[in-house]
N, C-alpha and C positions, 0 to 999 in steps of 0.2 A: 720832794721827789714824787714822781707819778709812776704808778704801776699800770701797765697796759697789757691787754691779753690778745688784741686782734690787730692784724695788719692795717685795717682801715683806721682804727683808733690811733695807731702810731703815725701813719701818714698824715692824719689831721693834725696831730701835735707838732709835726715837723714842717708842715706846709709854710707857716709864716716865716721860717728860718731859711727857706731855700735860696734867697738872694741876699748875699752879703754876710752870712754867718758861716763859720766853720764847724761842721758836725763831726764829732769823734764817735766811733763805734768800738766797743770792746765786746767781741763774741765770747760767751762763756757757757759752761754747763752747770754753773752754780758751785755749791760747796766751797765758798770762797775762803782763801787764805791770803797771806801777806803778798804772794806773788800776784794774785788778782788785784789786790788793793794798790799795788805799785802801778799797775796798768791804769786803774781808774784815776789815780792821782796825777799821772803824767797826762792823761787825756784832759783832765780838768785844767791843767796848766796850759795846755796847747790849743785848746778848742773853746768855742763859745758855748757849745751845748754838747753833753755827753750822754750817749745812749749805751746802756749795758744790756745785752741780750742774755736771757737765762733760759736755756733750752737744752734739755738732756735729749740729744738727737738720736732717736732710735735707729736711724739709718746707718750709724757708725758703730753699732754694738751688736754682739750676739745676745740672745735672750737672757742668758745667765748673767753676763756682765752688766746688762742694762738693769736688771733687777737689783744687783748689788751696789749700783752707784749711789753714793750718799746724797741725800736731798734734805734741805731745811730752807725753804723759801723765805719764811719770816726772818730768820737770822740773816740770810743773804741780802734781803731788802734793806735791813738796818745798816749793814756793813757798806752796801753800795751808796746809800744816802750819805753816810758819814764821810765817805771818800769822795763825794762830789758828783755822783751821778744825777743827771736831771730826769731821766726816764729809765725804768727797767722794763724791758719787753720780755714778758714771760708767757709765750703762747702754749696752748696745749698741742699735742702732736697733730690732731686733726686740722688745726689752723695752718700748719706749714705743709702738711701732706694730706689734703682733703681727698675724699672718695674720688677714685679715678686717676689719682696722681700717677704719672708714668715717665716724667722727664728727669734725667740724671746727667751729671757732669763727671767725666772720668779723665783724670790726668794720667795717661796710660803708663809711661815708663817710671816716673817718680812715684806714682802711687802703687806700684807692684813690687818694689824692693823693700827690704828691712821690715818696717811695720806692715807694709802691705802684703809681704809674704806670709806673715804670721796672722794677720787679721784681714783676710780677703774681703774686699768691699768697703773696708773702713774709710779710705780716702775718697771713694765715690760719695759716701755720705758727707764727709768733711767739705769737699769741694762744692757739692750741691747746696748744702745749707749756708755756706759762706756766700756763694753767689746770690742766693735768695736774699740774705741779709743785706748784702751790698745794694741790690736792687730796691729793697724796701726802704732802707735808711738813706742811701746815696750819701755816704760819709765823705768828708775831705780826707780823713785819716782813720785807719783801722789798726788796732793794737793787739799785738801777740807777744808771748813769752818765748825766749830762746830755748827753754826746756823742750818745747815741742818743735824741734828744728825741722823735722821732716814735714810736719804740717805746714810750717811757714814756707818751706820750698815748694810744696804742692800748690798752696794758695798763690804764691808769687808767680809760679808758672801759669796758673789759670788766669791771673790778672793780666799778664803779658799776652798770652795766647788769645784771649777774648777782648783784647784792646780796651781794658779798663784802666790802664796805667796812667793815662793823661789826667784822669779825674780822681785818682785814689792813690794815697801814700800809705804804704805798709810800714808801721813802726814796730820794731822788734826790740824788746827790753831784756837786759840780762836775766838769767835764771836767779831766782831768789832761793837761798838755802837756809835751812835751820842751823842752829849752833853747831850741831854735830856734823854738818856738811851734807846731809841728805837734802836733795832738791825737794822744795815744797810741792806737794801733790794732793789732790783730793783723795787719792787712794791710800795715803799714809795712815789714815785713821783706821784702816782695816788691819794694819800690822799689829800683832801681839808684841809685847816688850822684847821677847827673845828674837822674834823675826826682825824687828827694827835693828837690833844689834848686828844681825847677819846682813841686813840690807846696806849697812854702812860700807861694806866692801865695794859697792858700786861707785860712789863718788871717789873713794880712795884709788880704785883702779883707773878711773877716767883721768884723775889728776896727774897720772904718769904721762899722759898724752902719747903713749906708745901702745899700739894694739896688742903686741905679743906680751908685753909686761902686764897689761890690763887683763888679758886672758888668764895669765898665771895667777894673778891676785883674786880672780873670780873662781878659781878652781874649787870644786865642791858645791857650787851653787848651780841651780837650773839656769843655764845661760842660753838665750835664744840667738843673740848675735852680739859681736863686738867688731865694729868696722869703721874705717875712715870713710866719711861721706863727703863727696864733692859738692856740697851745698854752698850757699853764699852766707856767711863764710864757711870754710872747711871745718868739719867737726869730727871728733871721735865720739861715736854714738854707741850705746849698748842698751840691751833689754834683758832683764832677768825676771825670774819668778821666785818669790820667797813665800813658801806656803802656798796659799791660794791667791796671793796678791801679785799682780804683774807691775813692774816698775820700769820706766825708761829714764834715760839721762844722757847728757852729752857735755862736752867741753869744746870750746872754740880753739882751733889749732893755729889759725893765723887771721889777722884782721879782727874786726869787731862786728857784731850784729848791728844792723841798721834798720 
C-alpha cells in the first residue's frame, strides 16, 4: 500500500489506471473501526484499485469538535493495508484548501435539516470535500456507510444535480454495530463506561421503528431530534448527546440501502 500526501502524487499514481480499470474510493476521516473495514473490503472485492482518503475535514467541524476528533494515522494505515487498500490519500488541510480557496458546494434543502440544523455549514463542508475527492480520484464507485444516512442523501443529491451520476456509482453498506447494539463510530471511544450504558438507549429506541415510542425510550437524555427522514430508503433517524459526546444513528424503515 502507498501513502500519498498531494493531489499531484495521487493523480500520477492513478493515471495508468484511467482506461480499463475500475477505481473504488472510500472517503474517510480516519479513526478506523470495523464499519470502515467493511467498506474497504467491499471496495476490494468490487474494484481493481482501491483509494482510501484519510482527511479530517476542517470545513465540516467547529473548532472544539475538530480538536477532539481522534487521530492515529499509523494505526489507520496498517488497518487500511490489511483490508486491501492500494493507496491511502492523507493530505494536509492546506493541500485541499490552499491559500485563497473560496469555492463551496451547498445542497440547500437536504443540508439544512436535521444535522444541518444543529451543525450549520457541516454539509457544505461534506459536499465540497466529496466533490473535490470525486474530481481528483474519478472513481467508478464511492463507498459510504448507512449510519451517515443524511450525508449519503446530500452526496447523492449533489451527484445527481451536478450530473456526475453517469460516471459514478454510490455504494451504501449497512450500519455495523457492536455486540451491544451501539453503531460503530469514531466518537464511541470518547464515551466513559457509564456514558456508554446510557448511549445504548439510542439503538434500542430506533429499533422500535416508531418515532413516538423512540422519543419515550430516550426520555431523560439530551435529544436533539428523532424524525422519520424521507431519504432513499426512508429512515428513522436520531441524534443525542451523552456527556460531551454527540451520537447519531438510524434504522431503515422500508427497502434497503443501495
